[in-house]
Structures are given as C-alpha cells and as structure tokens.
C-alpha positions, 0 to 999 in steps of 0.5 A: 120235413128236415127238422123232424126227420134229419136221419131221412131228409138230409136237407132243409131245402124243398125237394121239389122246387129247391127253395132254401127252407121248406117250412110248413106253409111251403110244404103244404101249399106254397111250393109251386107244384103244390099250388098247381095241385091245389089250383086244379083240385079247387077248380074241380070242386069249387069252380065258381069260387076263385082260388086264393092260396092265402085264404086256403092257408087260413082255412088249413090253420083254423079249419074255418073258411074266410069266405064260404066256398060251397053249401057244405062246410064238410065238403071243403074239409074233405077236399082239403084232407084228401088233397093234403093226404095226396101231397104228403103221400106223394112226398114220402113216396118220393123220399122212400121209394124214389118215385117222382112227384108228379102234379097230374098224378097227385091231382088224380090221387086227390080226386080219386080219394074224393070219389071214394068218399062218394062226394063227386064234383058239383057237376056230377049227379049222384045216382038215385 
C-alpha cells in the first residue's frame, strides 16, 4: 500500500505483522493474520480440501485452480473475491478510521458477504 499511497501509508512495513516490506502477496495472503483468515474461510467452504497458501496464491494470480476444490469453479471465485474484499476493507478501515484489524471480524465479514450471494457453505441446505 505504501508504494501506491505514500501520502496515506507512511511505511512500507506491514501494518499488521510488521514485516519490513509488504508486497502484494503479503498484503493479500501471506501475512500471518491473513493466512488465519484464509484458513478459516477455506475450512468453511472447502472442508474436504486441504488449504495451501501457494496454491491459493496461484489461483489469485491466474484465476485457475491448480487442483479442483469444489464442483463449481464459480464458488471458488466467489469465496476468493469475498475474502479479499473483507481483508482490504478491514485494512483500509484500520488506516482511515483507526478501527483494529481483527481476524474473527474479517472472517465473519467474508462469510456474511458469501451469505448475501446466497451461496451457503456446503453443509447448509438451500431453501426450496
């Protein structure tokens, strides 16, 4: 964020874990709090698929999964989009409104976004 918004974000260090340089992969996925978010969301929507940050990073860059994770490609795209949106929204809320970045709140926001898309986790039946 620092490279693109130097007037807003004064340091190139990660604002969450204080890694010295926050590059794109760290901002989206590899920061420890974000790995925790992705792990929880993944376990909710893809409980039979093991979570691999490297495979997810490949997907985020190519929009093509290395291994199928569900019967619907669209579901993976929706989960990724909702999770990224929740992470970025919480990061900017932290920067602009000084509201702490909390992993449980970000996970809840991502799951809530998915529920608004009417795509429940696999173990939840859709109403007839």
